[in-house]
LUMTOR-434625 format. One line per 5 residues: number of its first residue (from 1); their letters; for each residue y, z, x of C-alpha. Coordinates in steps of 0.05 Angstrom, whole numbers, plus 32768, in hexadecimal, padded with zeros to 4 digits. Layout:
NUM) A) Y:Z:X ~ ...
//
This chain:
1) MNILT) 7FFD:7FFC:7FFD ~ 8044:7FE7:801B ~ 8084:8017:8026 ~ 80A7:7FF0:7FE9 ~ 806F:7FF9:7FB7
6) MILII) 8070:8043:7FCE ~ 80BA:804B:7FC2 ~ 80B1:8029:7F7F ~ 807A:8055:7F66 ~ 80A4:8096:7F7D
11) IVAFL) 80E1:8079:7F53 ~ 80B3:8072:7F19 ~ 8099:80BB:7F1F ~ 80E2:80D5:7F28 ~ 80F4:80B1:7EE4
16) AGMGG) 80B5:80CB:7EC5 ~ 80C7:8114:7EDA ~ 810E:8109:7EBD ~ 80F2:80EA:7E7E ~ 80C8:8129:7E70
21) ILDEF) 8108:814D:7E63 ~ 8138:8118:7E4A ~ 8109:80F8:7E17 ~ 8137:80C0:7E12 ~ 8119:8084:7E3C
26) QFHQP) 80D1:809E:7E37 ~ 80BD:8091:7E7F ~ 8090:80D0:7E7A ~ 8065:80AA:7E49 ~ 8023:8099:7E66
31) LVACT) 8026:8052:7E4A ~ 8069:8048:7E6A ~ 805C:806A:7EAE ~ 8016:8051:7EBB ~ 802F:800B:7EA8
36) LIGLV) 8068:800E:7EDA ~ 803B:8026:7F11 ~ 800A:7FEF:7F03 ~ 8043:7FC0:7F04 ~ 8060:7FD3:7F43
41) SGQLE) 801C:7FD9:7F67 ~ 8001:7F95:7F4E ~ 7FCC:7FB6:7F20 ~ 7FED:7FAF:7EE1 ~ 7FB1:7FA2:7EB4
46) AGVIL) 7F94:7FE2:7ECB ~ 7FD5:8009:7EC6 ~ 7FDD:7FF0:7E79 ~ 7F93:8006:7E6A ~ 7F98:804C:7E8C
51) GGTLQ) 7FE0:8057:7E6B ~ 7FCD:8041:7E24 ~ 7F87:806E:7E2A ~ 7FB1:80AB:7E40 ~ 7FE9:809F:7E0F
56) MIALG) 7FB0:80AB:7DD4 ~ 7FA6:80EF:7DF9 ~ 7FEC:80FD:7E01 ~ 7FFC:80F0:7DB9 ~ 7FE3:8135:7DA9
61) WANIG) 800D:8157:7DDD ~ 804D:817C:7DC5 ~ 8075:81B6:7DD8 ~ 8073:81E8:7D9D ~ 80A0:8228:7DA5
66) AAVAP) 8091:8248:7DE7 ~ 804A:8221:7DF2 ~ 8054:81EA:7E26 ~ 802D:81AC:7E1F ~ 8006:818D:7E5E
71) DAALA) 8030:8164:7E89 ~ 802A:811F:7E73 ~ 8058:8104:7EA8 ~ 802C:811E:7EE1 ~ 7FEE:810D:7EC1
76) SVASA) 8005:80C5:7EBB ~ 8026:80BD:7EFE ~ 7FEA:80E0:7F27 ~ 7FB1:80BD:7EFE ~ 7FD6:8077:7F0D
81) IILVL) 7FE0:8085:7F55 ~ 7F94:809A:7F5E ~ 7F81:805E:7F39 ~ 7FAC:802F:7F66 ~ 7F92:8051:7FA4
86) GGQGV) 7F49:8051:7F8B ~ 7F4C:8004:7F88 ~ 7F1B:7FFE:7F51 ~ 7F49:7FDD:7F23 ~ 7F35:7FE0:7ED7
91) GGVDT) 7EF1:7FFB:7EEB ~ 7F14:803D:7F05 ~ 7F3B:804D:7EC5 ~ 7F03:807F:7EAA ~ 7F08:80A7:7EED
96) AIAVA) 7F55:80A9:7EEC ~ 7F55:80C1:7EA2 ~ 7F24:80FA:7EB0 ~ 7F4C:810E:7EEC ~ 7F8E:8109:7EC3
101) IPLAV) 7F7C:8143:7E95 ~ 7F78:8176:7EC8 ~ 7FB4:815B:7EE9 ~ 7FDB:8167:7EA7 ~ 7FC7:81AF:7EA1
106) AGLFL) 7FD9:81BC:7EEC ~ 801D:8199:7EDD ~ 802F:81D5:7EB3 ~ 8037:8200:7EF0 ~ 806A:81CE:7F0C
111) TMLAR) 808E:81CC:7EC8 ~ 8091:8215:7EC6 ~ 80AF:821A:7F0D ~ 80E1:81E4:7EFF ~ 80F7:820A:7EBD
116) TLAVP) 80F9:8248:7EE3 ~ 8129:8229:7F15 ~ 8154:8210:7EDF ~ 8164:8256:7EC9 ~ 8198:8266:7F00
121) IVHVM) 81B3:8221:7EF5 ~ 81C1:8232:7EB0 ~ 81E9:826E:7EC2 ~ 8212:8246:7EF6 ~ 8221:8216:7EBE
126) DHAAE) 8234:824E:7E8D ~ 8264:826C:7EC1 ~ 8280:8222:7ECC ~ 828D:821D:7E7C ~ 82B3:825E:7E7E
131) TADFK) 82EA:823C:7EAD ~ 82E2:81F7:7E88 ~ 82C8:81D8:7EC7 ~ 82A5:819A:7EA7 ~ 829D:8177:7EE6
136) KIEVW) 8273:81AD:7F04 ~ 8247:81B0:7EC5 ~ 8238:8169:7ECB ~ 8226:8170:7F14 ~ 81F7:81A8:7F05
141) QVIAI) 81D9:8187:7EC9 ~ 81C4:8146:7EF5 ~ 81AC:8176:7F29 ~ 8180:8194:7EFB ~ 8163:8157:7EDA
146) CMQGL) 8159:813B:7F22 ~ 8131:817C:7F2C ~ 8103:8163:7EF5 ~ 80FC:8120:7F14 ~ 80E7:813F:7F58
151) RIAIP) 80B5:8168:7F2F ~ 808B:8128:7F2A ~ 80A5:8100:7F68 ~ 8091:8131:7F9A ~ 804B:8132:7F84
156) AAFLL) 8046:80EB:7F7F ~ 805C:80E2:7FC3 ~ 8027:8114:7FDE ~ 7FF4:80E8:7FBD ~ 800E:80AC:7FDA
161) VIPAE) 8009:80C5:801F ~ 7FBE:80CF:8018 ~ 7F9B:8092:8037 ~ 7F7F:8061:8003 ~ 7F3F:8062:8028
166) VVQNF) 7F36:80B1:8019 ~ 7F3F:80A5:7FCD ~ 7F0E:806D:7FCE ~ 7ED9:8093:7FF4 ~ 7EE6:80CE:7FC8
171) LQSMP) 7EDD:80A6:7F84 ~ 7EA3:807F:7F9F ~ 7E7D:80C1:7FB5 ~ 7E7E:80E0:7F6F ~ 7E3F:80DE:7F53
176) DWLTD) 7E2D:80B7:7F16 ~ 7E1D:80EF:7EE9 ~ 7E67:810B:7EF7 ~ 7E8C:80C9:7EED ~ 7E63:80BE:7EAF
181) GMSIG) 7E72:8104:7E94 ~ 7EBE:80FE:7EA4 ~ 7EBC:80B6:7E80 ~ 7E9D:80D4:7E41 ~ 7ECA:8112:7E43
186) GGMVV) 7F04:80E4:7E4C ~ 7EF1:80BC:7E0D ~ 7EE6:8101:7DE7 ~ 7F2C:8119:7DFF ~ 7F4A:80D7:7DE0
191) AVGYA) 7F2B:80E1:7D9C ~ 7F47:812D:7D9D ~ 7F8B:8114:7DAD ~ 7F8C:80E3:7D75 ~ 7F6E:811A:7D47
196) MVINM) 7FA5:814A:7D59 ~ 7FD9:8114:7D42 ~ 7FB3:8104:7D04 ~ 7FB3:8151:7CF2 ~ 7FFE:8155:7CFB
201) MATRE) 800D:8114:7CD5 ~ 7FD9:811E:7C9F ~ 7FF5:8115:7C57 ~ 7FDD:80F8:7C1B ~ 8006:80B7:7C23
206) VWPFF) 7FEF:80AE:7C69 ~ 7FA6:80B0:7C63 ~ 7F98:8071:7C40 ~ 7FBC:8052:7C7C ~ 7F8E:8072:7CAB
211) AIGFC) 7F4E:805B:7C88 ~ 7F64:8017:7C80 ~ 7F79:8011:7CCE ~ 7F33:802C:7CE5 ~ 7F16:7FF9:7CB7
216) LAAIS) 7F37:7FC2:7CD3 ~ 7F2F:7FD2:7D1A ~ 7EE3:7FD1:7D0E ~ 7EEC:7F85:7D01 ~ 7EDF:7F67:7D48
221) ELTLM) 7F03:7F24:7D32 ~ 7F43:7F43:7D2B ~ 7F6D:7F42:7D67 ~ 7FA3:7F76:7D7E ~ 7FDA:7F45:7D68
226) ALGAI) 7FB6:7F42:7D21 ~ 7FB3:7F8D:7D1D ~ 7FF7:7F93:7D33 ~ 8011:7F63:7D00 ~ 7FEA:7F86:7CCD
231) GVAFA) 8008:7FC9:7CDE ~ 804D:7FAE:7CD7 ~ 803D:7F92:7C93 ~ 8026:7FD8:7C7C ~ 8065:7FF8:7C9A
236) LIYLT) 8092:7FC4:7C73 ~ 8065:7FD3:7C37 ~ 806E:801F:7C3E ~ 80B9:8017:7C4B ~ 80BF:7FF0:7C07
241) LYDRG) 8097:8025:7BE1 ~ 80C4:805B:7C02 ~ 8100:8039:7BE2 ~ 80E7:8031:7BA4 ~ 80CD:807C:7BA3
246) SAAAA) 8112:8090:7BB9 ~ 8133:8066:7B7F ~ 8101:8087:7B4E ~ 8110:80CB:7B64 ~ 815A:80C0:7B5E
251) SGAGA) 814C:80AB:7B16 ~ 8133:80F0:7B03 ~ 80EF:80FC:7B1C ~ 8103:8124:7B59 ~ 80F1:8118:7B9F
256) TGDPL) 80B0:8132:7BBA ~ 80AB:810F:7BFD ~ 8072:80DF:7BE8 ~ 8090:809C:7BD8 ~ 804C:808B:7BB7
261) GDILN) 804A:80CB:7B8D ~ 8095:80BE:7B79 ~ 8087:807A:7B5E ~ 8049:8094:7B34 ~ 806A:80CF:7B1A
266) DYE) 80A5:809F:7B04 ~ 8074:8071:7ADE ~ 8051:80AF:7AC1
//
């Protein structure tokens, strides 16, 4: 791996670290981070597949109250780097996914460390606010965000220092029972992540769309483009029904939050 590729990967890692806090450009999402690393390293296909699979897992990760979710940014960047260094291409995606899960949990330590270091920064900004020193507030705000970027960029740089041969030998030395087990476990984690999303989104009006989607996905003749077009059509149908349900509620039925239910109640 040449120096330019390593620099580009570190930049992606830095953006992913900042994206985990900003939640604006979504660089920390596995689909974005892994795809970008795959692009700059010349393994775009493997990066997209890895990012898409990890994205299904990360869909169920969310910070709730004081509970901090696993670090999707570190998991995405580190697993993508291991995939690139391993040199196995698409064939190494399963192993990279299995490695990503413990890395995501380990990333919680770095997250807590960065947030702990941010506490005195907040106090400095409070003192600056008392004197209306807005320039100082902005400077420390940028420093705090850059610290979050370094939270991912520094581990990424350490991984890149490891010779590719070492990673390749390590991956090749893993026994079949371990790689197969990690592949099966990674697939189960994907299902669990998707189930967590369904559990959060499950309503009477959403379940029919889930059922239809699973049935359509089983039809092998349908391509991803066809499934995407069907999804867009269902979304447009839903929005139309939502507008009609809102109109029905405005006419006297009362809004229930269920467009289909509002329409049916209005007809009754």
